[in-house]
C-alpha positions, 0 to 999 in steps of 0.5 A: 895461664900468664897474661900477655905483656903489654906493648908498653911493657915489651917496649920498656924491656927492649929499651932496657936490653938496648941500654945494657948492650950499649954500655958494653959491660955484659959478658958475651954469652949474656949479650948474645942472649939479650940480643936474641931477646931484643930481636924477638921483642922488636919483631913482636912490637912491629907486628903489634904496630902493623895490626894497629895500623890496619885497624886504624885504616878501616872504617865501617860503612852504613851496612856495618861492613869494614871498608878501607879509610880513604884519605882526602887527596891533597889539592894539586899546586898546579891548578 
């Protein structure tokens, strides 16, 4: 079974696709194929980022349970 590409590898591949499409010298069929791959990579990268965000916004309480991380509220400037 092949290893799953890293976030960084997928991002590099997406950047390569975008650069090739921006140059405009890709045949139409290949451009459409690359566009579809780019959209799929973009969705995968977004999913990875959302998962990382969910992980980073949780912390463990004293009993080992996950709880949401609450950011301190900014003081009101009206006080």
